N, C-alpha and C positions, 0 to 999 in steps of 0.2 A: 705549347700543348695545354688545352683547358682540360681539367679534372671535373667531373661532376657526381658527387654522392647523390644519387637516385633517392634515397629514403629522406632527404632533407630540404628537397626542392620541389617545387610545382610543376615545373617543367625543365625541358632539358634538349639541348642540341649539341652535338658533336659529330665529329667523323667517324667512320665507321672504325678505320684502322687505328685512329689515335686512341680511341676509348678501348677498344679490345687490347690493343697493346700495351696500355698502361696496366689495365685490369690484370692482365697476365702475369705481369711483374710483379704487381702488390700481391698476387696470390702466391706465387713462388716466393716471395721476398729474396729475389736474388742478390741485391747487393748488400742486404743487411742494414740499410742506411735508417738512422733516427726517425727521418722524414718518412720513409715508406713505412715502417712500423706503425707510425701514429696513424696514417691514414688508413692501414689496414685493420687497428684495432679500432678506430671510427665505426668502419664500415661493418664488423664483427658485432659490435656493441648495439647497432642499429638492428640487426637481423637482415641485413641486406648484401652480405658477401655474396659477390657475383662470381659466377664461373664463365668459361669462355662463352658460351651460348648464350649469357644473359649479358653479356658486358656492353653491347652496344643496342638498345630498344628502339633506337631511331634510325630510319635509314631514307637515302635520297633526299634530305633536306634541302639540297640545292634547287632542285626540280620541284617540289611540292611542298606546301605548308600543312599536310597531313601527317600523323604521328603513327607509326609503326611499333607497338607496344607489346613486347614479349608477354605472354599470359602468366609465365612466372614471376615476373616482378607485378605482383598484387597489389601494391601499395600505392602504384599510380594510377589515377584515373584517367584514363584516355578521352573519354569524352568531354570531360572538363577541360583537358589541355587542349582537345581540339577547338572548344568554343571560346577558350581565352585566345588564341593564336590567330583565329579568324574573327574576331570583335570587330565589326563594320563600324561601331561608334567609336574607336579607341583614338583616331585624330582628335575627335570633338571633347573627350574627356581629358585629353592632355594636349593644351596649345603648344608644347614644347615639342613634339614630335609632327614631322611633314605627314600630309595627307599623300595616301597612295597615289593620287592622281598627279603629284607634282613630279617633276623632272629634275634631278640632280645636274649643276654644272659638271663639266668634265674636270678632271682632276688637273695639276700644273703642268703633267708632262707636255711636252712639245718636241717635235722631230728635230734633231739636230740638223741646223742649217736654215731654220725658219727664221724670215725676217722679224728683228726687234722693234717693238714699238718704244721702249726706253732702254738706254744703257747708263750702268751704273758701275761706278768703280771705287772700292775702298781699300784704302792703306793700312795694313797693320804693322806696328812698331811698338818697341819697348822705350820708356821714357818719363819724363817728369812734367807735371803740370801744376798750376797754381789753382788751390780750390777755396781762397778767401779766409779771411780771419788771420792772416799771416802765416797760411799753413801751406806747404807743399806736399805733394803726392808723386812718389815713384812706383810706376806700375805699368800696366800694358794697355797701349791707346790706339784708338782707331781714327785716322786722317788727324794724327797728333792732339787728341782731345779726349775727353770723359764727359760725358758719351759722345758716341761718334756720330754723323751726320744725319739728320732727318730725312727718311727715305719716303718720296711720296709718287706713287703710280695709281693708276686707274684699272678699275676692274676689267679684266680682258686683256691688259696689256701684255704683250710678250717682253719678258725682261730679259735683257742679256745683263747677268751679274759678273763682274770680275772682281778677285782678290789679288791685289797685290802684297805679297809679303817681303817687305823692307827692314825686317828685324833680324834678330841673330839665333831665332828658336822657331821651331814649326809653328805656325798659325793655321785659321781655317775660318770655315764662317758656317752656322747653323740660321736659317732664314724661316722663321715660324710661318711667315705668308705662303711660303712654297707646299703645295699639296703634291707632294713629289721627293723621289730620292734627292738629295744635295750631299749627304755625308761621302759617298765615293768619290765626288768630283771634288768638295770642297774639305776635306778631310786631309790633315796634315800637309799640308803645302810648305815644303822646305824654305829657308832663308834665300833671298834673291829671286824666287819663282813666281809666277801668276798662275791662276786657275779660271777659267771662264764657262759658265754655263747658261743654258736657256732655261725659263719656266714661265706660265701663264698665272697671272693674278687672276684667282677665280673666286674667291670669296671677300667682299669689304669688310675692313675693320681695322683697328690698331694693334700692330703685333711687334715682338721683340725680334731683333737679330744678335747674335753674338758671335764670338770665336769659339771655334770647335773642332782643335785640332787631333781631336780622337783620343779615346781611353779617358785616364783620369786626367788629362790636361784641359777636358772641355769645363768642369767645374771651377778648376784651378783658374784657368785663365777668365772665367766670367768673374771670379771674385777677385781678379787684378784689376778688372775694369775695362775690359773689349766687350761692350753693347752698344745697342742705340735703339731706336724707333723706326718703324717702318708702317706706313700707312697706305691700305688700299680703298679708295673712294668708291662710292657706288656710281655704276655708269647710269641708271635709269631710276632706280627706286629713289625718293628723297627721305632725307630723315624728317620725322614726324614734326619738329618744332618748325621747319622750312615750309611745310605745307600750311600750318597754322597761321604764320605770321607773313607767309607768301614773300618771304625774302632770304639771303643768305646772311650768315654771321657777321655783326660788324667788328668783332675781333675774334680770331682763332688763337689759342695758346695751346701748344704742345708741350705737355708737362710730364717729363720721367723723373719718377721717384727712385734713387738708388742709394747704397750704403757703401763707404769704404773702411777698410781695416789697417791695423798696424802690425800685424802678425798673420801667419798662416792657421797657426791654432785659433786666433780670435776667428777668423775667417770660417773656418770650417764647423765653430761652434756657436756660431751666428752672434758675436760680442762685436758689433758694429761701435766703431770709433766715432763716426761722423754719419749722417743722412742727409740728403739734400735734394733739389730740385735742380736738375740740367746743369750739374757739375760743378756746382760753386754754393756754398754755405750762405743761406739768406740771401740768395741771389735777389729774389723779388722784393726784400726789404730794403735792401740797399738801392735799387731801381726797381720800382713799383711797376707793375703793369697798369697804364693808364686807359682809363674807360670812361663813358660818359652815361648819367641817369638814363634809362631808358634802352640802353644798348642792349643786343642779343650777342650774347657770348658763348663761346663754344670750346670747351675744354676738351683735347686730346689726352687721356690720362693712362700710362702706362707705369705699374710699379714692376721695375727691373728687380728688385730685391737687392742681391740676390738670396737673400734669407727670411727677412722681416715683411711681416704683413701690414698692408697701409689701411686706414680707413680714412679717404680724402673728405675734407669737409672745408666749407667755407663759412664763416661767421656772418650771419644775416642774409643768406642765400639759401634756397631749398630750390634743386632740379624740377625745372619745369618737365623734362625728359632726360632719362638716363638708358644708354644704349650699351646694354652687356658685350664686350669683346668688341664694341664699335660697329657692329652690326646694325643696318639700317631695316633690318626684318623686323615687322609687326612682333613677333616671338618674343624679339631680345629688347623690345622696349618698354620701360617701366616709366609709369608717371609719379611723380615727386620723390621726396627723398632727401634727406639729410647728409649722408656719407655715401661714398662709394666703396665698398670692401675689396681689396684687390691682394691674393697673394703674389709671390712672385710670377712674373710675366703676365699676371692678368691686368685686363685693360677695361677702360669703359671711354664712350664719349659724354659729355655732360653738356646739356643745353641749359641755359636760365636766361633771366634778365637782369640786369642792374637796376635796383630799386629806385625810387625819385629821390630819395635823400642823399644828399652828398656826402663823402666821407670813405675811411677806409675798411675795406672786406678782407679780413685776414683769411690766408687760405693755409692750410698745415694738414698733417696726418693727426688723426686724433688718437693716435697710438702716442701720447703725448711725451714719451721718453724720448723716442728719436726725433720727434718735431724739435724738442729744446736743443739737439745736437745738429740743429741746419736745415730742418725741413718745415721751414715757414715762409710765406711770402704775403704780399699785399696785392689786391687788386684797389687802384685807388681811382675812385668815380669825382670827376669834377665836371661842370657843366660844359667848360670850353678845353677840355682835355684834348691834346695831341696825340691821337691813337696810333700804335703800330696794328694794322690790320692782321699780320700772322708772324706769330713769335715762335720761334722752331726750338726743338729739344736737343739743339745741338750745345755741347759744352763750350766754354770759352776757348778762343784760340789766343795763343800770345807769340810774340816774335820770339827770336833767339836771345835778342837782348832784353826784352821783357821778362824772360824767365832767367837770365843771368843776373837781374836786379833782384827779382822777388828770392831766387835762392839764397843771393848773399844777406838779405835782409831778413829772413824766414824767422819767425819766433819758433817753428817747429817744423821739422821734416819726417814724413812719414812713409813706411812702406811696408808691404806685408812678406816681404821676401830676402830682405836685408835690413842690417840695423839701421834704426833712426836716430834722428838727433837725441830723443829720450833715452833710448838703450845706450847711447856713446856716452852720454852725461852720467847716466846711473846705472851701470851694470849690474847684474845678479852676482852677489859675493856668496862663497863657500860660507856657512856657517863655522864657528871656531869648533875646533875639536873633530871635525869629520874629514875624511880623507878621498871621499870620491864624491863627483858631481854628475849630474844627471842632464842631457841635454836631449830632447824630444824632436824627432823629425815629423813635421805635421804640417799639412798644407803647404807643401812645396816651401817649407821654411824650417828654420832651426831656431828652437824655442827652450829656453831664452837665447837669443842670437848674440848677446856679448856676456861672457862671464868672466868672472876675475877670481882667482883661486891661487893659493900658495905653491910654491914649486914642491915637485913630488907628488901632487894629486893626480889621480886617476880620472879621467873623464869618458863617461860611457855615453853613447848615442843610441837612442832608440828610433827604429822608423815606426811611426804610427799610422802612416798612411796605409790603407787598406785595399783600394780598388786596383788590380793588376790586371784587368783584363781589355780585350779589344785593341787594334793597333792604334798607333798614333804617337804622340810625344811620350816618350817612356814612362809607361803608366805606374806611378806609387813605388817605383824602385830608385832607390838614392844610395849615395855614397859619401865620402867623406874625404877630403884630399886637401892636406896644406898646400897653400900657395905662396905663403910668406911667413917667416919667421925664423927662430934659430935652429930648429929641426925640421926634419922630414917625417910626414906619415902619411898613411892612404889606407882606407878599407877597400874591400870588395864592396860589390854591389849586395845592398841591404834590402829583402823583400819585407812584407809587414811582420812586425814583433822582432826582427833579426836586431842584434845588438853588434856594437864595435866600440872596443875600448883603446884607450892611449895615455899613457903615464907621462907627464911633462916633467923633465928633470933639467930644465934651463930656463931662467927668468927672461922674460920677452913678450911681444904681443905676437899672437899666431891668426893670421887671416886663412879661413879654408872656404871650401865650395864643393858644390854637388856638381859633377861633371855632365850627366845627363841633361842637368836644369843649372847652366852656369850663371843665371841669375841670383841662384840661392846662395847666400853668403853668412860666415858668421865669424865671430873673433874669439879666442881665447887669450885673456890677460893672464900671465903667469908673474907673482910677485915675490919677493923674498918673504921666508917664514916671518922675518921678524918685522915687516912693516904691520 
């Protein structure tokens, strides 16, 4: 429902029923809520408190663009509003607005049973992967990697999309390229089950897709690593650079920037431990992208985030053309530029030429803190370079034997939802003289995930996850259940800000978990007071 304070805006459009109903509710102040009282106070202060007959000055807005203004609402100038709403030159003043003569494409909805042009299947699991620099990451994967596979379709394609949940918890998918309902088909897919749905690709661009099992779990599964890039290529309209040069790119690089975290608390607060391109720290420093002087290069850039902003830049390069959201439309096309500013899920297509001078052209996010944590790469220009025409945004894939070797030799193992190697080696210790330890439940994790306390200490857990709405994986509700140790303990289900305490009277190591989210693990180490 949209609320419009008539005295503070120059135009207003709303439906009769909603406007009148909410106005009546405000006047009566039926619930006594702070929100209602604040709105009513604002309206009284402005001298425009409505009554039932004044609540809706605009009628029949779906059939006509004329405004019916009640005479008692004297502060609105109906003539000016009508002039503004019917301005014939509006599309000329703002190039980002469509001309009234333009037709819109259909939405992505297609009738069940429609023949598909493309068929896509992705597999959702939990697991561990190698992210470079001696570090492994345990989280949620798509097709066994982070990011998941790069999905490429054409404008107008009917896509048959299948999600196969081979994990142990509910998963799902949100497809940003789909201009239609997907949540009710792909939300909360139980372990061991599949879901399939059809949609049409209607707008060319660079899009994010990610796990979306419903409710609180949607951001959690994104933070844990389940995402990828989907590109819809234009069917007829060419990108400006192709028109100017009369050819396709020599090299196409699909580049996805993303972050990983070592605790749920860090994830929900945006404190990334590592930032990278395409699933590996300094991946394209280790293996530069080879180009030749004079090459036409195109980068499909997507900042997944899921928290940090990127200002993508290449040292020694200016964009010849940059296309916001990856759209080929002239309205989305920019000429020149040094960086591409992208918040989480923002995207660009960047077209440029490699200068005549050979050498290394450094790629990075110019938010240089994250860059130094892994988001740096190299375009290496050599006269006789062996080029790879298309480099996808898929994360690296490893065999079971390769992963076994990486894990055994890892300098660090991290996970946002269970203790990593650093926490196991250096647990949080209760300061001398204190008798109570506090553990937060935040971002589907326990923090600190490993604590060491003297025997007789009381440990109190507090649920700091807030979002408890919608259907899906149990949303923001947690518990604490001992699964290993000298003593047994268990809490009930804890909503936001609710607490559970247990006093540990026996020396030993206690492992506990959250039963709605079995991947959440924590450890309490109880030591003798003399130690």
